[in-house]
Rosetta silent file (secondary structure, phi, psi, omega in degrees, C-alpha in Angstrom):
SEQUENCE: MEKVRIGIVGAGNISTNAHMPAYAACGGAEIAAVADIDLERAKAFAERFNVPQAYSSVEELLANADIDAVDICTWNRGHAPVAIAAARAGKHILCEKPLAADLASAQEMREAIEKSGVHFLLGVPSRFAPENVMTREMLDKGELGEVYYAKTSYLRRRGTPTGWFTDSRAAGGGAVLDIGVHRIDAAWYLMGNPRPVRVSAAVSNRFGEFETKGVERWKGTPCPDNCNDTEDFGAGVIHFENGAILLFEASWALNGPGYEYTQLFGTRGGVTLDPLTVYGEHNGYLSDNRLNAGPGQKFELEIRHFLDMIRTGAPSLVPIEQACQLQQMLQGVYDSARLGREVIL
SCORE:     score description
SCORE:     0.000 S_00000001
   1 L     0.000  155.032  178.849   -0.002   -0.005   -0.008 S_00000001
   2 L   -66.958  149.412 -179.888    1.028    3.571   -0.536 S_00000001
   3 L   -71.481  145.615  174.742    2.608    5.278    2.441 S_00000001
   4 E   -78.052  129.407 -176.636    0.544    7.642    4.548 S_00000001
   5 E   -93.788  121.565 -173.565    1.921   11.161    4.140 S_00000001
   6 E  -112.946  139.714  168.848    2.308   12.954    7.467 S_00000001
   7 E  -108.568  119.989  177.156    2.861   16.598    8.324 S_00000001
   8 E   -87.003  129.948  175.600    4.496   17.156   11.710 S_00000001
   9 E  -118.444  109.039 -174.152    3.527   20.344   13.525 S_00000001
  10 L   109.616  108.196 -172.800    5.961   21.118   16.345 S_00000001
  11 L  -105.633   36.146 -176.450    9.623   20.158   15.964 S_00000001
  12 L   -97.524 -147.479 -170.753   10.458   19.851   19.672 S_00000001
  13 H   -62.221  -47.779 -170.021   11.152   17.034   22.120 S_00000001
  14 H   -69.711  -40.536  178.534    8.118   14.771   21.661 S_00000001
  15 H   -69.527  -40.044 -176.245    8.223   14.711   17.868 S_00000001
  16 H   -71.364  -44.928 -168.742   12.003   14.327   17.782 S_00000001
  17 H   -97.513  -17.625 -177.854   12.457   11.735   20.568 S_00000001
  18 H  -121.458  -52.477 -173.588    9.223    9.741   20.445 S_00000001
  19 H   -72.830  -44.209 -176.853    7.172   10.116   17.281 S_00000001
  20 H   -65.268  -43.174  173.486    9.918   10.096   14.665 S_00000001
  21 H   -59.943  -33.329  178.965   11.580    6.909   16.003 S_00000001
  22 H   -68.671  -43.070  177.092    8.114    5.314   16.111 S_00000001
  23 H   -59.356  -43.375 -179.282    7.389    6.223   12.489 S_00000001
  24 H   -63.327  -38.113 -179.321   10.751    4.794   11.475 S_00000001
  25 H   -72.282  -34.364 -176.379   10.072    1.527   13.345 S_00000001
  26 H   -76.496  -37.719 -168.131    6.548    1.143   11.937 S_00000001
  27 L    70.031  179.518  175.216    7.253    1.900    8.293 S_00000001
  28 L    78.546    2.419  178.300    4.249    2.697    6.135 S_00000001
  29 E  -134.276  145.895  173.451    4.520    6.451    6.634 S_00000001
  30 E  -119.851  122.506  178.063    6.332    9.264    4.875 S_00000001
  31 E   -83.569  103.398 -169.514    7.036   12.431    6.826 S_00000001
  32 E   -90.480  -22.748 -177.290    6.354   14.880    3.998 S_00000001
  33 E  -162.997  158.513  176.689    6.602   18.203    5.856 S_00000001
  34 E  -137.232  144.052  174.435    7.256   19.839    9.200 S_00000001
  35 E  -132.652  142.505  178.255    6.118   23.151   10.654 S_00000001
  36 L  -153.167  145.813  179.020    7.260   25.039   13.750 S_00000001
  37 L   -62.401  -21.619  171.918    6.834   28.653   14.890 S_00000001
  38 L   -98.252   98.453 -174.511   10.647   28.668   14.953 S_00000001
  39 H   -60.853  -34.673  178.915   11.467   28.205   11.281 S_00000001
  40 H   -64.666  -36.750  176.310   15.113   27.530   11.949 S_00000001
  41 H   -67.953  -40.337  177.058   14.169   24.692   14.249 S_00000001
  42 H   -59.678  -44.209 -179.705   11.821   23.332   11.589 S_00000001
  43 H   -64.682  -39.812  177.808   14.631   23.459    9.047 S_00000001
  44 H   -63.361  -43.023  176.761   17.009   21.670   11.461 S_00000001
  45 H   -59.182  -47.379 -179.979   14.381   18.980   12.028 S_00000001
  46 H   -59.295  -41.870  178.903   13.879   18.589    8.288 S_00000001
  47 H   -66.037  -42.681 -177.870   17.608   18.205    7.695 S_00000001
  48 H   -62.978  -40.842 -171.940   18.008   15.708   10.528 S_00000001
  49 H  -109.165   11.171  177.874   15.145   13.460    9.394 S_00000001
  50 L    59.203   43.823  176.517   15.289   14.061    5.623 S_00000001
  51 L   -90.054  129.352 -171.073   11.922   15.812    5.535 S_00000001
  52 L   -71.880  -25.188 -173.823   11.523   17.602    2.195 S_00000001
  53 E  -133.021  141.009  178.065    9.583   20.692    3.332 S_00000001
  54 E  -132.807  134.793 -177.603    9.792   23.010    6.383 S_00000001
  55 E  -132.644  165.488  179.705    7.346   25.791    7.256 S_00000001
  56 L  -100.746    2.901  178.370    6.800   28.348    9.998 S_00000001
  57 L  -158.162  156.541  177.345    3.051   27.732   10.442 S_00000001
  58 H   -65.855  -31.513  179.475    0.410   25.058   10.077 S_00000001
  59 H   -64.097  -41.537  176.708   -1.379   27.287    7.568 S_00000001
  60 H   -64.696  -42.852 -179.158    1.644   27.288    5.267 S_00000001
  61 H   -62.125  -48.232 -177.392    2.019   23.529    5.648 S_00000001
  62 H   -65.733  -31.615 -178.532   -1.637   22.841    4.851 S_00000001
  63 H   -76.912  -26.026 -169.385   -1.574   25.189    1.854 S_00000001
  64 H  -119.185  -23.586 -173.027    1.588   23.763    0.296 S_00000001
  65 L   -96.767  140.118  175.532    2.282   20.202    1.446 S_00000001
  66 L   -86.812   94.130 -176.149    0.685   17.085   -0.046 S_00000001
  67 L  -131.733  160.360  176.705   -0.288   15.251    3.148 S_00000001
  68 L  -101.567  -27.686 -172.352   -2.958   12.890    4.447 S_00000001
  69 E  -150.719  158.559  178.140   -2.632   13.677    8.154 S_00000001
  70 E  -118.777  133.810  177.784   -1.239   16.079   10.716 S_00000001
  71 E  -109.743  110.847 -171.358    0.659   14.989   13.825 S_00000001
  72 E   -93.690  115.222 -179.427    0.342   17.721   16.483 S_00000001
  73 L  -127.393   32.755 -179.216    3.341   18.051   18.796 S_00000001
  74 L   -84.888  179.384  169.412    3.113   21.691   19.827 S_00000001
  75 L   -68.679  164.116 -164.908    2.793   23.118   23.305 S_00000001
  76 H   -58.263  -41.277 -178.157   -0.683   22.608   24.789 S_00000001
  77 H   -70.971   -9.889  174.156   -2.256   25.916   23.776 S_00000001
  78 H   -84.311  -14.949 -173.783   -1.212   25.215   20.185 S_00000001
  79 H   -60.430  -51.708 -173.397   -3.252   22.020   19.955 S_00000001
  80 H   -62.176  -52.596 -178.885   -6.679   23.573   19.304 S_00000001
  81 H   -62.150  -36.090  179.274   -5.818   26.046   16.508 S_00000001
  82 H   -69.353  -44.852 -179.181   -3.709   23.449   14.707 S_00000001
  83 H   -65.250  -39.405 -179.552   -6.309   20.699   15.008 S_00000001
  84 H   -65.866  -42.427  177.410   -9.135   22.967   13.896 S_00000001
  85 H   -63.040  -42.129 -179.920   -7.153   24.115   10.858 S_00000001
  86 H   -66.572  -42.224  179.527   -6.230   20.532    9.991 S_00000001
  87 H   -62.754  -44.341 -179.237   -9.822   19.298   10.349 S_00000001
  88 H   -64.161  -25.458  178.291  -11.136   22.101    8.133 S_00000001
  89 L   -88.375    0.046  178.348   -8.532   21.077    5.546 S_00000001
  90 L    77.830   25.248 -178.046   -9.760   17.463    5.679 S_00000001
  91 L  -100.389  137.461  174.905   -6.597   16.055    7.247 S_00000001
  92 E   -65.992  156.833 -167.955   -6.610   13.185    9.736 S_00000001
  93 E  -134.890  126.349  162.106   -5.265   14.116   13.158 S_00000001
  94 E  -109.951  122.723 -176.571   -2.970   12.620   15.799 S_00000001
  95 E  -122.906  124.152  176.926   -2.793   15.047   18.709 S_00000001
  96 E   -60.517  151.642  174.682   -0.397   14.685   21.605 S_00000001
  97 L   -69.137  157.576  -14.862   -1.944   14.796   25.085 S_00000001
  98 L   -71.695  165.667 -179.982   -3.589   16.724   26.580 S_00000001
  99 L   -53.316  -45.926 -178.207   -6.280   17.396   23.999 S_00000001
 100 L  -153.255  178.583  178.184   -6.187   21.124   24.816 S_00000001
 101 L   -83.109  -15.671 -179.306   -5.257   23.612   27.493 S_00000001
 102 L  -157.548  165.488 -175.554   -8.902   24.010   28.580 S_00000001
 103 H   -68.600  -36.799 -179.962  -12.296   22.482   28.058 S_00000001
 104 H   -61.210  -42.746  176.816  -13.695   25.258   25.846 S_00000001
 105 H   -65.517  -36.856  178.768  -10.869   24.742   23.332 S_00000001
 106 H   -62.747  -41.515 -179.392  -11.387   20.962   23.459 S_00000001
 107 H   -67.357  -34.715  175.250  -15.038   21.402   22.585 S_00000001
 108 H   -64.849  -41.955  176.231  -14.166   23.651   19.612 S_00000001
 109 H   -59.547  -46.784  179.217  -11.800   20.932   18.448 S_00000001
 110 H   -58.069  -44.191 -179.313  -14.492   18.274   18.739 S_00000001
 111 H   -60.085  -45.010 -178.696  -16.946   20.328   16.733 S_00000001
 112 H   -67.396  -41.219 -177.775  -14.484   20.854   13.891 S_00000001
 113 H   -68.517  -44.965  178.486  -13.358   17.208   13.853 S_00000001
 114 H   -66.552  -34.280  178.793  -16.863   15.763   13.903 S_00000001
 115 H   -67.991  -37.355 -177.953  -18.040   18.190   11.202 S_00000001
 116 H   -80.298  -26.765 -178.721  -15.146   17.247    8.907 S_00000001
 117 L    78.344   14.774 -179.201  -15.373   13.490    9.498 S_00000001
 118 L   -77.912  159.219  174.338  -11.622   13.035    9.681 S_00000001
 119 L   -72.947  142.632 -179.000  -10.004   10.303   11.745 S_00000001
 120 E  -137.110  138.041  173.902   -8.760   11.441   15.155 S_00000001
 121 E  -137.415  127.459  173.035   -6.502    9.872   17.787 S_00000001
 122 E   -83.499  132.983 -178.083   -5.431   11.438   21.086 S_00000001
 123 E   -80.478   81.331  171.392   -1.800   10.613   21.867 S_00000001
 124 L  -118.556   85.798 -167.180   -1.995    8.843   25.215 S_00000001
 125 H   -65.434  -16.294  179.957    0.459    5.984   24.578 S_00000001
 126 H   -60.491  -27.559  178.196   -0.193    4.293   27.925 S_00000001
 127 H   -64.561  -21.545 -177.172   -3.348    2.758   26.429 S_00000001
 128 H   -96.608   -4.910  177.984   -1.079    0.849   24.048 S_00000001
 129 L   -61.592  134.771 -174.460    1.319   -0.482   26.687 S_00000001
 130 H   -54.630  -38.009  179.619    1.118   -4.316   26.631 S_00000001
 131 H   -67.067  -32.248  177.320    0.274   -4.584   30.347 S_00000001
 132 H   -75.099  -37.232  177.024   -2.623   -2.144   29.909 S_00000001
 133 H   -61.652  -43.348 -179.762   -3.882   -3.949   26.806 S_00000001
 134 H   -66.792  -39.060  178.605   -3.882   -7.225   28.723 S_00000001
 135 H   -65.683  -42.871  179.408   -5.663   -5.672   31.706 S_00000001
 136 H   -63.757  -36.154  176.768   -8.372   -4.144   29.523 S_00000001
 137 H   -62.944  -41.040  177.043   -8.896   -7.559   27.879 S_00000001
 138 H   -62.708  -41.084  177.657   -9.399   -9.065   31.340 S_00000001
 139 H   -60.420  -49.808 -176.288  -11.907   -6.347   32.172 S_00000001
 140 H   -64.342  -28.609  178.268  -13.829   -6.841   28.906 S_00000001
 141 L   -84.315   -2.922  178.190  -13.986  -10.606   29.487 S_00000001
 142 L    84.692    8.121 -175.563  -15.489  -10.084   32.938 S_00000001
 143 L   -70.461  -20.785  179.291  -12.464  -11.540   34.764 S_00000001
 144 L   -99.508   -7.302 -175.137  -12.242   -8.542   37.109 S_00000001
 145 L    71.362 -143.096  177.983  -15.976   -8.197   37.679 S_00000001
 146 L   -91.985  119.129  177.364  -17.126   -4.651   38.364 S_00000001
 147 E   -85.812  112.846 -174.115  -14.217   -2.286   38.964 S_00000001
 148 E  -109.446   -8.124 -177.980  -15.495    0.084   41.619 S_00000001
 149 E  -154.317  136.780  175.413  -12.277    1.655   42.887 S_00000001
 150 E  -144.875  154.452  173.994   -8.922    2.612   41.411 S_00000001
 151 E  -141.549  145.658 -175.576   -5.920    4.672   42.428 S_00000001
 152 E  -147.646  147.658 -176.394   -3.075    5.921   40.356 S_00000001
 153 E  -140.417  142.674  166.694    0.120    7.915   40.881 S_00000001
 154 E  -140.333   98.988 -172.684    2.789    9.563   38.787 S_00000001
 155 E  -119.066  126.960  169.494    5.248   11.203   41.167 S_00000001
 156 L  -108.273  136.694  179.414    8.607   12.739   40.385 S_00000001
 157 L   -73.383  -48.047  171.293   10.864   13.669   43.263 S_00000001
 158 E  -144.058  102.257 -177.499   12.590   16.427   41.243 S_00000001
 159 L  -155.769   30.186  178.602   11.520   16.488   37.645 S_00000001
 160 L   -69.239  122.409  179.495    9.914   19.839   36.831 S_00000001
 161 L   -70.411  165.630 -179.083   10.485   20.510   33.142 S_00000001
 162 E  -104.601  178.658  175.733   11.813   23.867   31.975 S_00000001
 163 H    71.032 -141.369 -170.713   10.594   26.322   29.356 S_00000001
 164 H   -63.143  -21.686 -176.089    6.954   26.465   28.287 S_00000001
 165 H   -57.699  -32.328 -176.552    5.859   23.620   30.580 S_00000001
 166 H  -100.091    8.161 -179.236    5.731   25.945   33.637 S_00000001
 167 L  -107.136  110.483 -174.416    4.165   28.883   31.807 S_00000001
 168 H   -62.411  -23.327 -179.986    0.371   28.747   32.002 S_00000001
 169 H   -66.475  -27.104  179.187    0.101   30.954   28.921 S_00000001
 170 H  -103.720  -36.668 -172.384    1.534   28.125   26.831 S_00000001
 171 H   -92.606  -35.237 -175.865    0.815   25.036   28.946 S_00000001
 172 L    84.416  -30.879  179.235   -2.556   25.764   30.529 S_00000001
 173 L  -165.070  177.759 -175.309   -1.570   23.645   33.562 S_00000001
 174 L  -108.826 -121.789 -171.918    1.325   21.853   35.225 S_00000001
 175 H   -58.652  -36.950 -179.179    1.982   18.405   36.562 S_00000001
 176 H   -67.046  -44.606 -176.481   -1.639   17.233   36.303 S_00000001
 177 H   -77.588  -23.420 -176.720   -1.998   18.280   32.666 S_00000001
 178 H   -89.756  -54.749 -177.945    1.502   17.110   31.715 S_00000001
 179 H  -113.429  -30.200  179.088    2.055   13.740   33.411 S_00000001
 180 H   -61.577  -31.077 -178.922   -0.998   13.120   35.563 S_00000001
 181 H   -58.296  -36.224  179.823   -3.067   12.896   32.353 S_00000001
 182 H   -59.231  -50.420 -175.110   -1.203    9.697   31.393 S_00000001
 183 H   -74.349  -39.116  178.184   -2.147    7.880   34.584 S_00000001
 184 H   -62.765  -45.162  179.710   -5.669    9.309   34.897 S_00000001
 185 H   -63.373  -46.133 -177.527   -6.477    8.284   31.315 S_00000001
 186 H   -61.694  -45.365 -179.630   -4.962    4.838   31.670 S_00000001
 187 H   -64.269  -43.695  179.384   -6.770    4.078   34.944 S_00000001
 188 H   -60.201  -43.457  177.273  -10.071    5.419   33.523 S_00000001
 189 H   -60.738  -41.909 -179.009   -9.610    3.223   30.413 S_00000001
 190 H   -74.690  -14.761  172.282   -8.926    0.177   32.559 S_00000001
 191 L   -85.211   -7.375 -179.020  -12.091    0.902   34.544 S_00000001
 192 L    98.773   11.924  178.736  -14.071    0.730   31.282 S_00000001
 193 L    59.209   50.853  174.123  -14.368    4.499   30.666 S_00000001
 194 L   -64.952  156.150 -176.933  -17.327    5.178   32.963 S_00000001
 195 L   -73.646  123.629  177.257  -18.898    8.635   32.671 S_00000001
 196 E   -73.437  142.127 -177.042  -17.319   11.148   35.102 S_00000001
 197 E  -127.059  -26.071  177.865  -19.821   13.164   37.139 S_00000001
 198 E  -157.235  156.356 -176.812  -17.896   15.079   39.882 S_00000001
 199 E  -140.217  141.371  170.376  -14.375   15.934   41.009 S_00000001
 200 E  -130.859  124.010 -170.918  -12.750   17.111   44.201 S_00000001
 201 E  -154.156  164.324  173.323   -9.101   18.112   43.936 S_00000001
 202 E  -141.123  145.711  176.817   -6.283   20.420   45.064 S_00000001
 203 E  -134.181  156.384  178.502   -3.180   21.677   43.268 S_00000001
 204 E  -156.657  159.433  174.861   -0.195   23.726   44.444 S_00000001
 205 L  -120.758   92.351 -170.707    3.153   25.122   43.324 S_00000001
 206 L   -95.363  -29.237 -168.181    5.440   24.524   46.306 S_00000001
 207 L  -105.428  -32.402  179.099    8.899   24.161   44.771 S_00000001
 208 L    56.212 -136.743 -176.695    8.993   26.562   41.790 S_00000001
 209 L   -85.884   77.955 -179.942   12.451   27.066   40.341 S_00000001
 210 L   -70.712  158.491 -178.734   14.361   24.675   42.620 S_00000001
 211 L  -119.317   31.791  179.508   18.157   24.509   42.396 S_00000001
 212 L   -62.595  133.823 -178.131   18.618   20.837   43.330 S_00000001
 213 L   -89.354  154.230  172.252   21.897   19.467   41.946 S_00000001
 214 L    74.353   22.623  178.722   22.362   16.239   40.070 S_00000001
 215 L  -118.542  151.678  178.513   18.825   15.867   38.649 S_00000001
 216 L   -96.132  142.870 -179.571   17.671   15.545   35.046 S_00000001
 217 L  -136.608  138.610  175.475   14.908   17.783   33.687 S_00000001
 218 L   -68.346  127.264 -173.399   12.892   17.699   30.472 S_00000001
 219 E  -101.410  114.245  176.173   13.814   20.873   28.559 S_00000001
 220 L   -96.196  160.357  177.690   10.965   22.697   26.876 S_00000001
 221 L   -61.910  128.627 -179.698   11.168   25.547   24.412 S_00000001
 222 L   -63.017  149.438  171.968   11.422   28.845   26.325 S_00000001
 223 L  -102.260  159.953  172.962    8.521   31.323   26.152 S_00000001
 224 L   -61.687  131.960 -179.923    8.931   35.086   26.058 S_00000001
 225 L    51.878   53.390 -174.576    9.268   36.222   29.705 S_00000001
 226 L   -48.161  127.502  177.299    8.985   32.629   30.901 S_00000001
 227 L  -100.851  164.167  168.320    6.767   32.287   34.006 S_00000001
 228 L  -128.647   79.024 -175.396    6.634   29.549   36.605 S_00000001
 229 L  -128.287   24.420  174.105    2.956   29.727   37.493 S_00000001
 230 L  -105.861  161.878 -178.259    1.704   26.168   36.959 S_00000001
 231 L   -74.423  146.671  172.265    1.229   23.581   39.689 S_00000001
 232 L  -104.635   -0.623  178.101    3.983   21.129   40.587 S_00000001
 233 E  -150.547  142.391  172.594    1.579   18.907   42.565 S_00000001
 234 E  -154.172  147.293  178.407   -2.052   17.841   42.295 S_00000001
 235 E  -153.467  155.767  178.666   -4.258   15.188   43.867 S_00000001
 236 E   174.388 -168.771  179.944   -7.915   14.380   44.102 S_00000001
 237 E  -134.510  137.506  176.900  -10.804   12.013   43.510 S_00000001
 238 E  -112.197  128.147  179.168  -12.995   11.568   40.454 S_00000001
 239 E  -103.176  143.031 -177.975  -16.505   10.090   40.882 S_00000001
 240 E  -116.824  160.588 -175.919  -18.253    8.217   38.048 S_00000001
 241 L   -59.194  -31.415 -179.095  -21.879    7.685   37.133 S_00000001
 242 L   -84.558    6.939  178.824  -21.704    3.988   37.995 S_00000001
 243 L    93.680   -8.746  179.254  -20.546    4.709   41.547 S_00000001
 244 L   -73.714  155.431  175.909  -16.888    3.953   40.944 S_00000001
 245 E  -131.476  151.134  177.050  -14.159    6.334   42.134 S_00000001
 246 E  -126.472  120.928  172.062  -10.624    7.077   41.023 S_00000001
 247 E   -93.237  136.999  179.487   -7.971    8.547   43.365 S_00000001
 248 E  -139.755  155.302  172.307   -5.066   10.226   41.621 S_00000001
 249 E  -149.771  143.720 -179.513   -1.882   12.133   42.478 S_00000001
 250 E  -145.256  138.863  177.226    0.721   13.739   40.258 S_00000001
 251 E  -147.422  147.052  166.388    3.882   15.710   40.978 S_00000001
 252 L   -91.870  -28.621 -176.587    6.859   17.218   39.255 S_00000001
 253 E  -152.650  131.459  172.913    8.621   17.799   42.577 S_00000001
 254 L  -161.488  166.367  178.711    8.144   16.591   46.156 S_00000001
 255 L   -95.473   78.629 -177.432   10.137   15.363   49.132 S_00000001
 256 L  -177.058  176.744 -178.119    9.452   11.660   48.796 S_00000001
 257 L   -70.010  140.518  173.340   10.090    8.700   46.486 S_00000001
 258 L   -88.269  139.863  177.894    9.245    9.109   42.845 S_00000001
 259 E  -167.319  164.413  173.007    7.227    6.294   41.287 S_00000001
 260 E  -119.983  133.748 -169.881    4.421    5.333   38.905 S_00000001
 261 E  -155.560  135.970  172.288    1.676    3.126   40.235 S_00000001
 262 E  -140.982  137.233  179.250   -1.857    2.042   39.315 S_00000001
 263 E  -136.281  136.913  177.178   -4.167   -0.355   41.143 S_00000001
 264 E  -119.154  141.964  179.865   -7.705   -1.524   40.252 S_00000001
 265 E  -123.969  114.256  177.826  -10.154   -3.196   42.580 S_00000001
 266 E  -116.234  170.420 -178.841  -12.954   -5.294   41.101 S_00000001
 267 L   -73.471  -19.273  177.484  -15.574   -7.636   42.501 S_00000001
 268 L  -111.954  -20.880 -178.446  -13.950  -10.701   41.002 S_00000001
 269 L  -169.259  159.885  176.535  -10.306   -9.667   40.862 S_00000001
 270 E  -126.297  162.913 -175.745   -7.858   -6.804   41.291 S_00000001
 271 E  -138.466  138.025  163.886   -4.815   -5.664   39.366 S_00000001
 272 E  -117.224  144.758  175.174   -1.667   -3.746   40.106 S_00000001
 273 L  -103.558  162.274  176.314    0.573   -2.501   37.268 S_00000001
 274 L    62.316   60.452    2.797    4.375   -2.056   37.386 S_00000001
 275 L   -90.903  167.654 -177.598    4.626   -5.069   37.462 S_00000001
 276 L   -73.711  116.776 -179.151    1.340   -6.567   36.247 S_00000001
 277 E  -138.127  134.818 -178.505   -0.122   -8.716   39.044 S_00000001
 278 E  -108.933  129.974 -178.108   -3.642  -10.088   39.385 S_00000001
 279 E  -109.443  119.647 -179.723   -5.162  -10.587   42.850 S_00000001
 280 E  -158.768 -144.076  176.927   -7.995  -13.095   43.160 S_00000001
 281 E  -132.379  148.525  176.672   -8.855  -16.602   44.313 S_00000001
 282 E  -139.547  122.607 -177.364   -7.898  -20.042   43.074 S_00000001
 283 L    54.409   33.503  177.744   -9.551  -23.228   44.303 S_00000001
 284 L    86.378    0.255  179.069  -11.028  -21.238   47.172 S_00000001
 285 E  -113.522  153.175  175.205   -7.716  -19.716   48.250 S_00000001
 286 E   -63.044  142.329  179.686   -6.287  -16.239   47.782 S_00000001
 287 E  -139.120  144.135  173.686   -3.954  -15.983   44.787 S_00000001
 288 E  -122.134  116.965 -175.641   -1.439  -13.464   43.477 S_00000001
 289 E  -117.154  114.464  176.668   -0.538  -14.079   39.828 S_00000001
 290 E   -84.620  123.576 -174.888    2.351  -12.197   38.210 S_00000001
 291 L  -113.223  148.915  176.333    1.734  -11.975   34.456 S_00000001
 292 L  -107.319  107.287 -177.126    4.101  -11.264   31.545 S_00000001
 293 L   -78.330   -8.391  178.905    2.344   -9.048   29.018 S_00000001
 294 L    86.640  172.692 -176.430    5.219   -9.387   26.562 S_00000001
 295 L   -77.656  165.188  176.134    7.274   -6.756   24.730 S_00000001
 296 L   159.502  128.355  177.695    5.986   -3.737   22.940 S_00000001
 297 L   -90.846  119.008 -168.642    6.944   -0.085   22.532 S_00000001
 298 H   -66.440  -36.368  177.841    3.906    1.994   23.338 S_00000001
 299 H   -67.141  -39.765  177.383    4.701    4.922   21.018 S_00000001
 300 H   -64.521  -42.302  178.988    5.317    2.559   18.127 S_00000001
 301 H   -65.125  -36.824  176.716    2.054    0.764   18.852 S_00000001
 302 H   -64.802  -49.276  179.944    0.217    4.103   19.026 S_00000001
 303 H   -62.515  -40.932  178.443    1.624    5.271   15.686 S_00000001
 304 H   -60.966  -39.219  179.062    0.895    1.914   14.057 S_00000001
 305 H   -64.555  -43.774  178.593   -2.724    2.193   15.241 S_00000001
 306 H   -59.912  -44.707  179.471   -3.035    5.707   13.776 S_00000001
 307 H   -65.717  -37.722  177.783   -1.721    4.550   10.397 S_00000001
 308 H   -66.221  -37.448  175.636   -4.126    1.591   10.420 S_00000001
 309 H   -57.045  -45.658 -177.427   -7.016    3.940   11.138 S_00000001
 310 H   -69.063  -41.844 -177.267   -6.196    5.942    8.011 S_00000001
 311 H   -73.172  -39.786 -170.224   -5.603    2.921    5.804 S_00000001
 312 H  -113.600  -10.064 -175.492   -8.476    0.691    6.895 S_00000001
 313 L    77.392   16.444  178.930  -10.965    2.936    8.637 S_00000001
 314 L   -59.250  144.156 -178.515  -10.387    1.092   11.921 S_00000001
 315 L   -68.520  148.235  179.230  -12.044    2.818   14.904 S_00000001
 316 L   -70.628  136.670  173.865   -9.884    5.035   17.108 S_00000001
 317 L   -73.692  -20.518  177.210   -8.841    3.622   20.456 S_00000001
 318 L  -133.920   77.350 -176.931   -8.991    7.194   21.785 S_00000001
 319 L   -73.548  169.275 -172.709  -11.757    8.947   19.836 S_00000001
 320 H   -62.789  -33.932 -179.086  -12.556   12.625   20.139 S_00000001
 321 H   -67.390  -36.308  175.970  -15.554   12.095   22.443 S_00000001
 322 H   -71.399  -37.508  178.658  -13.344   10.216   24.993 S_00000001
 323 H   -60.313  -37.914 -179.301  -10.630   12.853   24.588 S_00000001
 324 H   -74.207  -34.769  175.933  -13.192   15.544   25.513 S_00000001
 325 H   -65.987  -38.381  174.318  -14.402   13.547   28.539 S_00000001
 326 H   -62.104  -42.142  178.274  -10.792   13.272   29.710 S_00000001
 327 H   -65.174  -34.547  176.412  -10.387   17.034   29.262 S_00000001
 328 H   -60.125  -42.165  176.947  -13.610   17.496   31.248 S_00000001
 329 H   -64.385  -45.869  179.780  -12.039   15.583   34.174 S_00000001
 330 H   -61.220  -42.373  176.904   -8.848   17.626   33.933 S_00000001
 331 H   -62.188  -38.369  177.057  -10.834   20.874   33.840 S_00000001
 332 H   -59.455  -38.871  178.997  -12.730   19.620   36.872 S_00000001
 333 H   -59.854  -48.717 -177.775   -9.492   19.177   38.774 S_00000001
 334 H   -69.849  -37.485  178.061   -8.473   22.825   38.182 S_00000001
 335 H   -63.883  -44.221  179.807  -11.976   24.166   38.800 S_00000001
 336 H   -63.283  -42.708  179.928  -12.235   22.272   42.085 S_00000001
 337 H   -64.590  -38.850 -176.376   -8.802   23.489   43.188 S_00000001
 338 H   -72.748  -38.262 -176.525   -9.619   27.100   42.289 S_00000001
 339 H   -86.727  -17.674 -179.400  -13.031   27.070   44.014 S_00000001
 340 L    71.819   31.055  178.841  -11.938   25.024   47.033 S_00000001
 341 L  -158.036  169.650  173.574  -14.845   22.600   46.735 S_00000001
 342 L   -66.081  144.584  177.731  -16.186   19.649   44.781 S_00000001
 343 E  -121.718  146.122  175.062  -17.452   20.454   41.283 S_00000001
 344 E   -90.419  133.236 -176.788  -20.134   18.770   39.202 S_00000001
 345 L   -88.927    0.000    0.000  -19.082   17.940   35.651 S_00000001
C-alpha cells in the first residue's frame, strides 16, 4: 500500500524523541513536511530526518504540502488552533496529550473534527502499553468483575520541566496536565471508561524554580518572559456515574520517592501495574498471579494504530468524544482546586 503522508507540527522534544523513532520503526509512513513557529528549528528537524519541506506555520504547511494527516506536537495551547485548521482542511489528526489547554478549546476541536469526519487519535500511549492492553482484555472478558475503585500515581521527586511547561500561557496547567493525564487516562480506560460526574481536587506550586543538583529535567522551548505559574503537585478524587471512584496524584517535585503506580479493585479480581499482578482466588484460596504481558513499545504501537485507522478505517482507540471527557475531568481538577470545593461535571 502507498505510504501515509504525514505533516508534523511542532519540531520539539516529543516529535524528535518519540514520534519520529516510532514512524521509522513502523514503516508505512512518509514524513512529508514539518512546521514550527521557529522556522530555523523546523529546518534543522527537516535536515536531521530528511523531511523535504519545512514551514513556520500550520497554515503554510496545509496550503503547500501534499499530506494525508497532521501529527500535532506543539505546546498545549497550540493544539486547538492546529487541530481545527487541519480538520477544516480534511486532514486526519494525531494530537499529543492533553487534547487542549482548557475544556472550551477541546469542545471547539471536537466540533471541527466531527463536522469534517476526519480520523482522530489522542496521543495517550499508555493505552497501548502491553500490560494495559492485557488488563483491559481481562476487564472486557469479565475476569475482574465490576471495577469500583482505582488509584493511580505519577510522582517525580525532582523533575519539573523547563521552558513552556511551567508557563500557563503556553501550557494551561502543570503536573496534572503534563504527566498526571497519562495515569488518569490509563486508569479510567482500565475501569471501562465510565462517565465522570464530579471531582474534588487540590493543586499547588510549592517548589517553583528549585536548584537541586544532580537531577535531570525535560527541557521545553522557552517562552517570552517565561513564568513559573503552573502547579507542581495535584491530587484528588473523580467520581463516576456507575458509583466507581478514582484517586489520583501527580507531581513534578516533592520530598518523597518518585514512582508510577496504578491499582484496580474489582468484585472478581484486582490488578496492580508495574509489574502486572492479578489478585483473586484459586480453588477457594487467595492468589497473586504475576503476568508477563510481553514486549511492545507504546509509542510505536500508538503510531501503528493511527496509520491503520487511516488505511483501513479502523475505529480510534482514543476517539474525540473520549478525549473531551478526559479534558472535562482535567478541567474539573483545576476548577475544584480554584473554588476550594467539589465540582459537578
